[in-house]
ROMIVO-120548 format. One line per field, with one value per residue (C-alpha): residue number from 1; chain; y, x, z. Coordinates in steps of 0.05 Angstrom, whole numbers, plus 5000, padded with zeros to 4 digits. Layout:
n: NUM | ...
chain: A | ...
c2: Y | ...
c1: X | ...
c3: Z | ...
***
This chain:
n: 1 | 2 | 3 | 4 | 5 | 6 | 7 | 8 | 9 | 10 | 11 | 12 | 13 | 14 | 15 | 16 | 17 | 18 | 19 | 20 | 21 | 22 | 23 | 24 | 25 | 26 | 27 | 28 | 29 | 30 | 31 | 32 | 33 | 34 | 35 | 36 | 37 | 38 | 39 | 40 | 41 | 42 | 43 | 44 | 45 | 46 | 47 | 48 | 49 | 50 | 51 | 52 | 53 | 54 | 55 | 56 | 57 | 58 | 59 | 60 | 61 | 62 | 63 | 64 | 65 | 66 | 67 | 68 | 69 | 70 | 71 | 72 | 73 | 74 | 75 | 76 | 77 | 78 | 79 | 80 | 81
chain: A | A | A | A | A | A | A | A | A | A | A | A | A | A | A | A | A | A | A | A | A | A | A | A | A | A | A | A | A | A | A | A | A | A | A | A | A | A | A | A | A | A | A | A | A | A | A | A | A | A | A | A | A | A | A | A | A | A | A | A | A | A | A | A | A | A | A | A | A | A | A | A | A | A | A | A | A | A | A | A | A
c2: 2640 | 2660 | 2660 | 2714 | 2693 | 2674 | 2733 | 2761 | 2790 | 2864 | 2914 | 2989 | 3027 | 3047 | 2975 | 2943 | 2919 | 2974 | 2948 | 2994 | 2965 | 2891 | 2882 | 2916 | 2879 | 2811 | 2823 | 2841 | 2778 | 2735 | 2763 | 2754 | 2683 | 2664 | 2695 | 2656 | 2591 | 2591 | 2598 | 2525 | 2540 | 2597 | 2563 | 2498 | 2456 | 2432 | 2401 | 2417 | 2360 | 2316 | 2315 | 2245 | 2271 | 2268 | 2314 | 2288 | 2306 | 2362 | 2350 | 2387 | 2433 | 2467 | 2404 | 2395 | 2329 | 2326 | 2348 | 2416 | 2424 | 2467 | 2510 | 2537 | 2604 | 2627 | 2701 | 2725 | 2792 | 2763 | 2741 | 2666 | 2641
c1: 3570 | 3566 | 3500 | 3470 | 3450 | 3377 | 3336 | 3269 | 3271 | 3253 | 3257 | 3261 | 3196 | 3217 | 3233 | 3167 | 3118 | 3067 | 3034 | 3076 | 3146 | 3137 | 3201 | 3245 | 3211 | 3217 | 3291 | 3302 | 3266 | 3305 | 3372 | 3355 | 3330 | 3394 | 3437 | 3399 | 3398 | 3322 | 3316 | 3296 | 3233 | 3215 | 3232 | 3196 | 3259 | 3234 | 3166 | 3105 | 3089 | 3031 | 2967 | 2985 | 3050 | 3042 | 3080 | 3112 | 3075 | 3115 | 3141 | 3102 | 3157 | 3112 | 3094 | 3138 | 3174 | 3168 | 3113 | 3130 | 3136 | 3083 | 3087 | 3028 | 3036 | 2986 | 2983 | 2944 | 2936 | 2947 | 3016 | 3023 | 3054
c3: 6650 | 6723 | 6759 | 6802 | 6873 | 6879 | 6902 | 6879 | 6809 | 6807 | 6751 | 6758 | 6749 | 6678 | 6658 | 6683 | 6630 | 6614 | 6550 | 6506 | 6518 | 6502 | 6462 | 6514 | 6572 | 6536 | 6524 | 6598 | 6620 | 6571 | 6592 | 6665 | 6655 | 6619 | 6674 | 6727 | 6689 | 6681 | 6606 | 6597 | 6636 | 6588 | 6522 | 6541 | 6542 | 6610 | 6597 | 6638 | 6687 | 6667 | 6709 | 6733 | 6765 | 6840 | 6886 | 6950 | 7013 | 7047 | 7117 | 7172 | 7196 | 7247 | 7284 | 7346 | 7351 | 7427 | 7474 | 7503 | 7578 | 7609 | 7671 | 7710 | 7742 | 7795 | 7809 | 7870 | 7903 | 7973 | 7995 | 8010 | 8075
***
């Protein structure tokens, strides 16, 4: 079974859950999850992590690895000689 590239899942306005279309909506979600290889998350084949499971600390991607160079600009209204 081929997989669809990962992109956000969206349904048309008519296919969105509206409290009256549960069976149709459930089937759409199931088909989509199977196509994307995510069905094991929905059918509980992949177990929920225990509370003792610790997540790795994410790397700080915003922190610069080197100190940035700074430049001071002085603007005056009088010309300098």
